N, CA, C and O atoms as a Tripos MOL2 file, in Angstrom:
@<TRIPOS>MOLECULE
protein
  256   255    64     0     0
PROTEIN
NO_CHARGES

@<TRIPOS>ATOM
      1 N          13.1540    9.9860   -0.4460 N.3       1 MET1
      2 CA         11.8920   10.5900   -0.1000 C.3       1 MET1
      3 C          11.1360   10.9030   -1.3880 C.2       1 MET1
      4 O          11.6890   11.5230   -2.2960 O.2       1 MET1
      5 N           9.8960   10.4830   -1.4700 N.am      2 GLY2
      6 CA          9.1050   10.7520   -2.6490 C.3       2 GLY2
      7 C           7.7230   10.1460   -2.5290 C.2       2 GLY2
      8 O           7.3510    9.6060   -1.4870 O.2       2 GLY2
      9 N           6.9680   10.2450   -3.6110 N.am      3 PHE3
     10 CA          5.6120    9.7240   -3.6130 C.3       3 PHE3
     11 C           5.5830    8.2010   -3.7130 C.2       3 PHE3
     12 O           4.7150    7.5570   -3.1240 O.2       3 PHE3
     13 N           6.5170    7.6260   -4.4480 N.am      4 TRP4
     14 CA          6.4970    6.1990   -4.7140 C.3       4 TRP4
     15 C           7.8590    5.5800   -4.4330 C.2       4 TRP4
     16 O           8.8780    6.2680   -4.3750 O.2       4 TRP4
     17 N           7.8470    4.2650   -4.2600 N.am      5 ARG5
     18 CA          9.1020    3.5240   -4.1230 C.3       5 ARG5
     19 C           9.1750    2.4930   -5.2430 C.2       5 ARG5
     20 O           8.1530    1.9680   -5.6850 O.2       5 ARG5
     21 N          10.3800    2.2130   -5.6920 N.am      6 THR6
     22 CA         10.5490    1.2310   -6.7610 C.3       6 THR6
     23 C          11.1500   -0.0670   -6.2570 C.2       6 THR6
     24 O          11.3260   -1.0080   -7.0310 O.2       6 THR6
     25 N          11.4670   -0.1340   -4.9710 N.am      7 SER7
     26 CA         11.9710   -1.3790   -4.3990 C.3       7 SER7
     27 C          11.6610   -1.4080   -2.9080 C.2       7 SER7
     28 O          11.4770   -0.3690   -2.2730 O.2       7 SER7
     29 N          11.6070   -2.6160   -2.3680 N.am      8 THR8
     30 CA         11.3660   -2.7920   -0.9390 C.3       8 THR8
     31 C          12.4910   -3.6450   -0.3650 C.2       8 THR8
     32 O          13.1130   -4.4370   -1.0730 O.2       8 THR8
     33 N          12.7380   -3.4720    0.9090 N.am      9 SER9
     34 CA         13.8070   -4.2440    1.5400 C.3       9 SER9
     35 C          13.2110   -5.1740    2.5920 C.2       9 SER9
     36 O          12.2180   -4.8460    3.2410 O.2       9 SER9
     37 N          13.8280   -6.3240    2.7450 N.am     10 SER10
     38 CA         13.4710   -7.2340    3.8190 C.3      10 SER10
     39 C          14.7540   -7.5400    4.5880 C.2      10 SER10
     40 O          15.7810   -7.8750    3.9960 O.2      10 SER10
     41 N          14.6820   -7.4210    5.9140 N.am     11 VAL11
     42 CA         15.8460   -7.6090    6.7800 C.3      11 VAL11
     43 C          15.6820   -8.9280    7.5230 C.2      11 VAL11
     44 O          14.6190   -9.2160    8.0720 O.2      11 VAL11
     45 N          16.7480   -9.7260    7.5330 N.am     12 ARG12
     46 CA         16.7250  -11.0300    8.1870 C.3      12 ARG12
     47 C          17.9830  -11.1720    9.0210 C.2      12 ARG12
     48 O          19.0680  -10.7930    8.5790 O.2      12 ARG12
     49 N          17.8490  -11.7140   10.2220 N.am     13 GLU13
     50 CA         19.0040  -11.9640   11.0900 C.3      13 GLU13
     51 C          19.6000  -13.3330   10.7490 C.2      13 GLU13
     52 O          18.8960  -14.3430   10.7480 O.2      13 GLU13
     53 N          20.8900  -13.3520   10.4640 N.am     14 VAL14
     54 CA         21.5980  -14.6040   10.1700 C.3      14 VAL14
     55 C          22.8550  -14.6600   11.0280 C.2      14 VAL14
     56 O          23.4370  -13.6180   11.3300 O.2      14 VAL14
     57 N          23.2890  -15.8670   11.4280 N.am     15 PRO15
     58 CA         24.5140  -15.9630   12.2280 C.3      15 PRO15
     59 C          25.7490  -15.6200   11.3940 C.2      15 PRO15
     60 O          25.7860  -15.8550   10.1860 O.2      15 PRO15
     61 N          26.7720  -15.0530   12.0740 N.am     16 VAL16
     62 CA         28.0200  -14.7030   11.4000 C.3      16 VAL16
     63 C          28.6730  -15.9690   10.8530 C.2      16 VAL16
     64 O          29.1200  -16.0010    9.7070 O.2      16 VAL16
     65 N          28.7220  -17.0010   11.6740 N.am     17 ILE17
     66 CA         29.2380  -18.3060   11.2430 C.3      17 ILE17
     67 C          28.0720  -19.2750   11.2380 C.2      17 ILE17
     68 O          27.3850  -19.4310   12.2470 O.2      17 ILE17
     69 N          27.8490  -19.9190   10.1190 N.am     18 GLU18
     70 CA         26.7180  -20.8180    9.9420 C.3      18 GLU18
     71 C          26.7020  -21.8950   11.0220 C.2      18 GLU18
     72 O          27.6950  -22.5940   11.2250 O.2      18 GLU18
     73 N          25.5730  -22.0240   11.7110 N.am     19 GLY19
     74 CA         25.4220  -23.0550   12.7390 C.3      19 GLY19
     75 C          25.9280  -22.6470   14.1110 C.2      19 GLY19
     76 O          25.8270  -23.4360   15.0510 O.2      19 GLY19
     77 N          26.4760  -21.4300   14.2640 N.am     20 MET20
     78 CA         26.9970  -20.9870   15.5560 C.3      20 MET20
     79 C          26.4390  -19.5980   15.8930 C.2      20 MET20
     80 O          27.1670  -18.6080   15.8160 O.2      20 MET20
     81 N          25.1570  -19.5180   16.2650 N.am     21 PRO21
     82 CA         24.5570  -18.2130   16.5450 C.3      21 PRO21
     83 C          25.1150  -17.5460   17.8020 C.2      21 PRO21
     84 O          24.9550  -16.3390   17.9810 O.2      21 PRO21
     85 N          25.7670  -18.3160   18.6730 N.am     22 GLU22
     86 CA         26.3210  -17.7310   19.8950 C.3      22 GLU22
     87 C          27.4980  -16.7950   19.6050 C.2      22 GLU22
     88 O          27.8690  -15.9990   20.4680 O.2      22 GLU22
     89 N          28.0890  -16.8730   18.4190 N.am     23 LEU23
     90 CA         29.2080  -16.0020   18.0600 C.3      23 LEU23
     91 C          28.7490  -14.6510   17.5180 C.2      23 LEU23
     92 O          29.5690  -13.7630   17.2840 O.2      23 LEU23
     93 N          27.4700  -14.5000   17.3240 N.am     24 GLY24
     94 CA         26.9520  -13.2150   16.8660 C.3      24 GLY24
     95 C          26.0340  -13.3600   15.6700 C.2      24 GLY24
     96 O          26.0670  -14.3510   14.9410 O.2      24 GLY24
     97 N          25.2200  -12.3430   15.4980 N.am     25 MET25
     98 CA         24.2700  -12.3190   14.3910 C.3      25 MET25
     99 C          24.5280  -11.0600   13.5560 C.2      25 MET25
    100 O          25.0350  -10.0580   14.0600 O.2      25 MET25
    101 N          24.1750  -11.1310   12.2960 N.am     26 GLN26
    102 CA         24.2650   -9.9760   11.4200 C.3      26 GLN26
    103 C          22.9760   -9.8710   10.6160 C.2      26 GLN26
    104 O          22.2320  -10.8430   10.4810 O.2      26 GLN26
    105 N          22.7280   -8.7000   10.0950 N.am     27 GLN27
    106 CA         21.5200   -8.4740    9.3180 C.3      27 GLN27
    107 C          21.7960   -8.6630    7.8370 C.2      27 GLN27
    108 O          22.7440   -8.1050    7.2860 O.2      27 GLN27
    109 N          20.9520   -9.4560    7.2120 N.am     28 LEU28
    110 CA         21.0240   -9.6590    5.7690 C.3      28 LEU28
    111 C          19.8630   -8.8800    5.1430 C.2      28 LEU28
    112 O          18.6950   -9.1810    5.3880 O.2      28 LEU28
    113 N          20.2020   -7.8830    4.3380 N.am     29 VAL29
    114 CA         19.1920   -7.0370    3.6910 C.3      29 VAL29
    115 C          19.0420   -7.4900    2.2420 C.2      29 VAL29
    116 O          20.0140   -7.5400    1.4880 O.2      29 VAL29
    117 N          17.8010   -7.8200    1.8650 N.am     30 THR30
    118 CA         17.5000   -8.2500    0.5000 C.3      30 THR30
    119 C          16.5620   -7.2160   -0.1210 C.2      30 THR30
    120 O          15.5070   -6.9120    0.4350 O.2      30 THR30
    121 N          16.9560   -6.6780   -1.2790 N.am     31 TRP31
    122 CA         16.1410   -5.6950   -1.9860 C.3      31 TRP31
    123 C          15.3480   -6.3950   -3.0700 C.2      31 TRP31
    124 O          15.8950   -7.1820   -3.8430 O.2      31 TRP31
    125 N          14.0550   -6.1050   -3.1220 N.am     32 GLU32
    126 CA         13.1740   -6.6940   -4.1290 C.3      32 GLU32
    127 C          12.6050   -5.5630   -4.9780 C.2      32 GLU32
    128 O          12.0910   -4.5780   -4.4470 O.2      32 GLU32
    129 N          12.6970   -5.7080   -6.2970 N.am     33 GLN33
    130 CA         12.1790   -4.6880   -7.2060 C.3      33 GLN33
    131 C          10.6600   -4.7930   -7.2740 C.2      33 GLN33
    132 O          10.1090   -5.8930   -7.3200 O.2      33 GLN33
    133 N          10.0030   -3.6740   -7.2790 N.am     34 GLY34
    134 CA          8.5480   -3.6520   -7.3790 C.3      34 GLY34
    135 C           8.0290   -2.2640   -7.0770 C.2      34 GLY34
    136 O           8.6370   -1.5190   -6.3100 O.2      34 GLY34
    137 N           6.9170   -1.9190   -7.6720 N.am     35 PHE35
    138 CA          6.3260   -0.5960   -7.4990 C.3      35 PHE35
    139 C           5.4550   -0.5860   -6.2530 C.2      35 PHE35
    140 O           4.5840   -1.4410   -6.0910 O.2      35 PHE35
    141 N           5.6880    0.3690   -5.3820 N.am     36 VAL36
    142 CA          4.8820    0.5480   -4.1720 C.3      36 VAL36
    143 C           4.3750    1.9870   -4.1910 C.2      36 VAL36
    144 O           5.1510    2.9360   -4.0790 O.2      36 VAL36
    145 N           3.0600    2.1280   -4.3360 N.am     37 SER37
    146 CA          2.5170    3.4940   -4.3800 C.3      37 SER37
    147 C           2.2180    3.9690   -2.9720 C.2      37 SER37
    148 O           1.8740    3.1820   -2.0900 O.2      37 SER37
    149 N           2.3530    5.2560   -2.7800 N.am     38 GLY38
    150 CA          2.0170    5.8500   -1.4970 C.3      38 GLY38
    151 C           0.5550    6.2240   -1.4520 C.2      38 GLY38
    152 O          -0.1760    5.9890   -2.4140 O.2      38 GLY38
    153 N           0.1220    6.7960   -0.3620 N.am     39 ILE39
    154 CA         -1.2630    7.2150   -0.2070 C.3      39 ILE39
    155 C          -1.5860    8.3890   -1.1240 C.2      39 ILE39
    156 O          -2.7550    8.6770   -1.3810 O.2      39 ILE39
    157 N          -0.5590    9.0620   -1.6150 N.am     40 GLU40
    158 CA         -0.7870   10.2250   -2.4650 C.3      40 GLU40
    159 C          -1.4470    9.8380   -3.7850 C.2      40 GLU40
    160 O          -2.2740   10.5890   -4.3020 O.2      40 GLU40
    161 N          -1.0960    8.6830   -4.3350 N.am     41 THR41
    162 CA         -1.6160    8.2770   -5.6400 C.3      41 THR41
    163 C          -3.1360    8.1350   -5.6330 C.2      41 THR41
    164 O          -3.7930    8.7750   -6.4550 O.2      41 THR41
    165 N          -3.7340    7.3270   -4.7450 N.am     42 PRO42
    166 CA         -5.2030    7.2520   -4.7630 C.3      42 PRO42
    167 C          -5.8650    8.5580   -4.3200 C.2      42 PRO42
    168 O          -6.9570    8.8790   -4.7890 O.2      42 PRO42
    169 N          -5.2320    9.3080   -3.4350 N.am     43 ALA43
    170 CA         -5.8140   10.5830   -2.9890 C.3      43 ALA43
    171 C          -5.8670   11.5770   -4.1440 C.2      43 ALA43
    172 O          -6.8790   12.2540   -4.3270 O.2      43 ALA43
    173 N          -4.7940   11.6750   -4.9230 N.am     44 ILE44
    174 CA         -4.7730   12.5750   -6.0780 C.3      44 ILE44
    175 C          -5.8150   12.1370   -7.1050 C.2      44 ILE44
    176 O          -6.5110   12.9770   -7.6750 O.2      44 ILE44
    177 N          -5.9300   10.8350   -7.3440 N.am     45 GLY45
    178 CA         -6.9310   10.3290   -8.2820 C.3      45 GLY45
    179 C          -8.3450   10.6290   -7.8180 C.2      45 GLY45
    180 O          -9.2000   10.9900   -8.6270 O.2      45 GLY45
    181 N          -8.5990   10.4840   -6.5220 N.am     46 LEU46
    182 CA         -9.9280   10.7760   -5.9820 C.3      46 LEU46
    183 C         -10.2610   12.2610   -6.1090 C.2      46 LEU46
    184 O         -11.3780   12.6230   -6.4810 O.2      46 LEU46
    185 N          -9.3030   13.1040   -5.8050 N.am     47 ILE47
    186 CA         -9.5270   14.5500   -5.9060 C.3      47 ILE47
    187 C          -9.7660   14.9690   -7.3570 C.2      47 ILE47
    188 O         -10.6840   15.7380   -7.6410 O.2      47 ILE47
    189 N          -8.9470   14.4670   -8.2630 N.am     48 LEU48
    190 CA         -9.1080   14.8370   -9.6770 C.3      48 LEU48
    191 C         -10.4230   14.3260  -10.2510 C.2      48 LEU48
    192 O         -11.1140   15.0640  -10.9550 O.2      48 LEU48
    193 N         -10.7770   13.0900   -9.9670 N.am     49 SER49
    194 CA        -12.0360   12.5630  -10.5080 C.3      49 SER49
    195 C         -13.2370   13.2570   -9.8720 C.2      49 SER49
    196 O         -14.2240   13.5210  -10.5580 O.2      49 SER49
    197 N         -13.1740   13.5540   -8.5870 N.am     50 GLY50
    198 CA        -14.2570   14.2850   -7.9350 C.3      50 GLY50
    199 C         -14.4270   15.6720   -8.5080 C.2      50 GLY50
    200 O         -15.5500   16.1360   -8.7050 O.2      50 GLY50
    201 N         -13.3130   16.3400   -8.7770 N.am     51 SER51
    202 CA        -13.3640   17.6730   -9.3750 C.3      51 SER51
    203 C         -13.9590   17.6220  -10.7790 C.2      51 SER51
    204 O         -14.7760   18.4710  -11.1350 O.2      51 SER51
    205 N         -13.5620   16.6480  -11.5660 N.am     52 LEU52
    206 CA        -14.0820   16.5100  -12.9240 C.3      52 LEU52
    207 C         -15.5740   16.2260  -12.9130 C.2      52 LEU52
    208 O         -16.3200   16.8270  -13.6850 O.2      52 LEU52
    209 N         -16.0180   15.3310  -12.0610 N.am     53 ILE53
    210 CA        -17.4460   15.0060  -11.9710 C.3      53 ILE53
    211 C         -18.2400   16.2280  -11.5120 C.2      53 ILE53
    212 O         -19.3090   16.5140  -12.0520 O.2      53 ILE53
    213 N         -17.7220   16.9410  -10.5250 N.am     54 SER54
    214 CA        -18.4070   18.1520  -10.0510 C.3      54 SER54
    215 C         -18.5100   19.1950  -11.1590 C.2      54 SER54
    216 O         -19.5590   19.8150  -11.3370 O.2      54 SER54
    217 N         -17.4440   19.3850  -11.8880 N.am     55 TYR55
    218 CA        -17.4390   20.3480  -12.9930 C.3      55 TYR55
    219 C         -18.4550   19.9590  -14.0690 C.2      55 TYR55
    220 O         -19.1970   20.8090  -14.5610 O.2      55 TYR55
    221 N         -18.4870   18.6750  -14.4330 N.am     56 LEU56
    222 CA        -19.4260   18.2310  -15.4650 C.3      56 LEU56
    223 C         -20.8680   18.3580  -15.0000 C.2      56 LEU56
    224 O         -21.7310   18.7490  -15.7860 O.2      56 LEU56
    225 N         -21.1500   18.0390  -13.7460 N.am     57 LEU57
    226 CA        -22.5110   18.2000  -13.2230 C.3      57 LEU57
    227 C         -22.9080   19.6650  -13.1640 C.2      57 LEU57
    228 O         -24.0560   20.0010  -13.4570 O.2      57 LEU57
    229 N         -21.9990   20.5300  -12.7990 N.am     58 PHE58
    230 CA        -22.2700   21.9560  -12.7480 C.3      58 PHE58
    231 C         -22.5930   22.4960  -14.1420 C.2      58 PHE58
    232 O         -23.5320   23.2760  -14.3010 O.2      58 PHE58
    233 N         -21.8290   22.0900  -15.1440 N.am     59 ARG59
    234 CA        -22.0800   22.5340  -16.5190 C.3      59 ARG59
    235 C         -23.4110   22.0110  -17.0280 C.2      59 ARG59
    236 O         -24.1150   22.7160  -17.7510 O.2      59 ARG59
    237 N         -23.7700   20.7750  -16.6580 N.am     60 LYS60
    238 CA        -25.0250   20.1960  -17.1030 C.3      60 LYS60
    239 C         -26.2080   20.9660  -16.5220 C.2      60 LYS60
    240 O         -27.2080   21.1740  -17.2090 O.2      60 LYS60
    241 N         -26.1020   21.3880  -15.2670 N.am     61 ARG61
    242 CA        -27.1670   22.1610  -14.6350 C.3      61 ARG61
    243 C         -27.2710   23.5600  -15.2480 C.2      61 ARG61
    244 O         -28.3670   24.1110  -15.3470 O.2      61 ARG61
    245 N         -26.1370   24.1360  -15.6590 N.am     62 GLN62
    246 CA        -26.1430   25.4690  -16.2580 C.3      62 GLN62
    247 C         -26.7760   25.4660  -17.6380 C.2      62 GLN62
    248 O         -27.3590   26.4660  -18.0550 O.2      62 GLN62
    249 N         -26.6670   24.3370  -18.3590 N.am     63 ASP63
    250 CA        -27.2140   24.2460  -19.7140 C.3      63 ASP63
    251 C         -28.7370   24.1680  -19.7100 C.2      63 ASP63
    252 O         -29.3570   24.5120  -20.7160 O.2      63 ASP63
    253 N         -29.3580   23.7360  -18.6340 N.am     64 LYS64
    254 CA        -30.8100   23.5760  -18.5850 C.3      64 LYS64
    255 C         -31.5330   24.8700  -18.4980 C.2      64 LYS64
    256 O         -32.7630   24.8890  -18.4500 O.2      64 LYS64
@<TRIPOS>BOND
     1     1     2 1
     2     2     3 1
     3     3     4 2
     4     3     5 am
     5     5     6 1
     6     6     7 1
     7     7     8 2
     8     7     9 am
     9     9    10 1
    10    10    11 1
    11    11    12 2
    12    11    13 am
    13    13    14 1
    14    14    15 1
    15    15    16 2
    16    15    17 am
    17    17    18 1
    18    18    19 1
    19    19    20 2
    20    19    21 am
    21    21    22 1
    22    22    23 1
    23    23    24 2
    24    23    25 am
    25    25    26 1
    26    26    27 1
    27    27    28 2
    28    27    29 am
    29    29    30 1
    30    30    31 1
    31    31    32 2
    32    31    33 am
    33    33    34 1
    34    34    35 1
    35    35    36 2
    36    35    37 am
    37    37    38 1
    38    38    39 1
    39    39    40 2
    40    39    41 am
    41    41    42 1
    42    42    43 1
    43    43    44 2
    44    43    45 am
    45    45    46 1
    46    46    47 1
    47    47    48 2
    48    47    49 am
    49    49    50 1
    50    50    51 1
    51    51    52 2
    52    51    53 am
    53    53    54 1
    54    54    55 1
    55    55    56 2
    56    55    57 am
    57    57    58 1
    58    58    59 1
    59    59    60 2
    60    59    61 am
    61    61    62 1
    62    62    63 1
    63    63    64 2
    64    63    65 am
    65    65    66 1
    66    66    67 1
    67    67    68 2
    68    67    69 am
    69    69    70 1
    70    70    71 1
    71    71    72 2
    72    71    73 am
    73    73    74 1
    74    74    75 1
    75    75    76 2
    76    75    77 am
    77    77    78 1
    78    78    79 1
    79    79    80 2
    80    79    81 am
    81    81    82 1
    82    82    83 1
    83    83    84 2
    84    83    85 am
    85    85    86 1
    86    86    87 1
    87    87    88 2
    88    87    89 am
    89    89    90 1
    90    90    91 1
    91    91    92 2
    92    91    93 am
    93    93    94 1
    94    94    95 1
    95    95    96 2
    96    95    97 am
    97    97    98 1
    98    98    99 1
    99    99   100 2
   100    99   101 am
   101   101   102 1
   102   102   103 1
   103   103   104 2
   104   103   105 am
   105   105   106 1
   106   106   107 1
   107   107   108 2
   108   107   109 am
   109   109   110 1
   110   110   111 1
   111   111   112 2
   112   111   113 am
   113   113   114 1
   114   114   115 1
   115   115   116 2
   116   115   117 am
   117   117   118 1
   118   118   119 1
   119   119   120 2
   120   119   121 am
   121   121   122 1
   122   122   123 1
   123   123   124 2
   124   123   125 am
   125   125   126 1
   126   126   127 1
   127   127   128 2
   128   127   129 am
   129   129   130 1
   130   130   131 1
   131   131   132 2
   132   131   133 am
   133   133   134 1
   134   134   135 1
   135   135   136 2
   136   135   137 am
   137   137   138 1
   138   138   139 1
   139   139   140 2
   140   139   141 am
   141   141   142 1
   142   142   143 1
   143   143   144 2
   144   143   145 am
   145   145   146 1
   146   146   147 1
   147   147   148 2
   148   147   149 am
   149   149   150 1
   150   150   151 1
   151   151   152 2
   152   151   153 am
   153   153   154 1
   154   154   155 1
   155   155   156 2
   156   155   157 am
   157   157   158 1
   158   158   159 1
   159   159   160 2
   160   159   161 am
   161   161   162 1
   162   162   163 1
   163   163   164 2
   164   163   165 am
   165   165   166 1
   166   166   167 1
   167   167   168 2
   168   167   169 am
   169   169   170 1
   170   170   171 1
   171   171   172 2
   172   171   173 am
   173   173   174 1
   174   174   175 1
   175   175   176 2
   176   175   177 am
   177   177   178 1
   178   178   179 1
   179   179   180 2
   180   179   181 am
   181   181   182 1
   182   182   183 1
   183   183   184 2
   184   183   185 am
   185   185   186 1
   186   186   187 1
   187   187   188 2
   188   187   189 am
   189   189   190 1
   190   190   191 1
   191   191   192 2
   192   191   193 am
   193   193   194 1
   194   194   195 1
   195   195   196 2
   196   195   197 am
   197   197   198 1
   198   198   199 1
   199   199   200 2
   200   199   201 am
   201   201   202 1
   202   202   203 1
   203   203   204 2
   204   203   205 am
   205   205   206 1
   206   206   207 1
   207   207   208 2
   208   207   209 am
   209   209   210 1
   210   210   211 1
   211   211   212 2
   212   211   213 am
   213   213   214 1
   214   214   215 1
   215   215   216 2
   216   215   217 am
   217   217   218 1
   218   218   219 1
   219   219   220 2
   220   219   221 am
   221   221   222 1
   222   222   223 1
   223   223   224 2
   224   223   225 am
   225   225   226 1
   226   226   227 1
   227   227   228 2
   228   227   229 am
   229   229   230 1
   230   230   231 1
   231   231   232 2
   232   231   233 am
   233   233   234 1
   234   234   235 1
   235   235   236 2
   236   235   237 am
   237   237   238 1
   238   238   239 1
   239   239   240 2
   240   239   241 am
   241   241   242 1
   242   242   243 1
   243   243   244 2
   244   243   245 am
   245   245   246 1
   246   246   247 1
   247   247   248 2
   248   247   249 am
   249   249   250 1
   250   250   251 1
   251   251   252 2
   252   251   253 am
   253   253   254 1
   254   254   255 1
   255   255   256 2
@<TRIPOS>SUBSTRUCTURE
     1 MET1         2 RESIDUE 1 A MET
     2 GLY2         6 RESIDUE 1 A GLY
     3 PHE3        10 RESIDUE 1 A PHE
     4 TRP4        14 RESIDUE 1 A TRP
     5 ARG5        18 RESIDUE 1 A ARG
     6 THR6        22 RESIDUE 1 A THR
     7 SER7        26 RESIDUE 1 A SER
     8 THR8        30 RESIDUE 1 A THR
     9 SER9        34 RESIDUE 1 A SER
    10 SER10       38 RESIDUE 1 A SER
    11 VAL11       42 RESIDUE 1 A VAL
    12 ARG12       46 RESIDUE 1 A ARG
    13 GLU13       50 RESIDUE 1 A GLU
    14 VAL14       54 RESIDUE 1 A VAL
    15 PRO15       58 RESIDUE 1 A PRO
    16 VAL16       62 RESIDUE 1 A VAL
    17 ILE17       66 RESIDUE 1 A ILE
    18 GLU18       70 RESIDUE 1 A GLU
    19 GLY19       74 RESIDUE 1 A GLY
    20 MET20       78 RESIDUE 1 A MET
    21 PRO21       82 RESIDUE 1 A PRO
    22 GLU22       86 RESIDUE 1 A GLU
    23 LEU23       90 RESIDUE 1 A LEU
    24 GLY24       94 RESIDUE 1 A GLY
    25 MET25       98 RESIDUE 1 A MET
    26 GLN26      102 RESIDUE 1 A GLN
    27 GLN27      106 RESIDUE 1 A GLN
    28 LEU28      110 RESIDUE 1 A LEU
    29 VAL29      114 RESIDUE 1 A VAL
    30 THR30      118 RESIDUE 1 A THR
    31 TRP31      122 RESIDUE 1 A TRP
    32 GLU32      126 RESIDUE 1 A GLU
    33 GLN33      130 RESIDUE 1 A GLN
    34 GLY34      134 RESIDUE 1 A GLY
    35 PHE35      138 RESIDUE 1 A PHE
    36 VAL36      142 RESIDUE 1 A VAL
    37 SER37      146 RESIDUE 1 A SER
    38 GLY38      150 RESIDUE 1 A GLY
    39 ILE39      154 RESIDUE 1 A ILE
    40 GLU40      158 RESIDUE 1 A GLU
    41 THR41      162 RESIDUE 1 A THR
    42 PRO42      166 RESIDUE 1 A PRO
    43 ALA43      170 RESIDUE 1 A ALA
    44 ILE44      174 RESIDUE 1 A ILE
    45 GLY45      178 RESIDUE 1 A GLY
    46 LEU46      182 RESIDUE 1 A LEU
    47 ILE47      186 RESIDUE 1 A ILE
    48 LEU48      190 RESIDUE 1 A LEU
    49 SER49      194 RESIDUE 1 A SER
    50 GLY50      198 RESIDUE 1 A GLY
    51 SER51      202 RESIDUE 1 A SER
    52 LEU52      206 RESIDUE 1 A LEU
    53 ILE53      210 RESIDUE 1 A ILE
    54 SER54      214 RESIDUE 1 A SER
    55 TYR55      218 RESIDUE 1 A TYR
    56 LEU56      222 RESIDUE 1 A LEU
    57 LEU57      226 RESIDUE 1 A LEU
    58 PHE58      230 RESIDUE 1 A PHE
    59 ARG59      234 RESIDUE 1 A ARG
    60 LYS60      238 RESIDUE 1 A LYS
    61 ARG61      242 RESIDUE 1 A ARG
    62 GLN62      246 RESIDUE 1 A GLN
    63 ASP63      250 RESIDUE 1 A ASP
    64 LYS64      254 RESIDUE 1 A LYS
């Protein structure tokens, strides 16, 4: 649990014995490395940049 993930998984169904799916299937999980950002990253950036712009505009109006 966290803001970001550093890997993703892909699940694929493969037969237990190659060529004989009637004997059963199993899941093959493959992990791929890569950065996946959550919604928190752009939301935090939007809030911080909006706050900075608001602060700078407020100071500019106060100087006049």
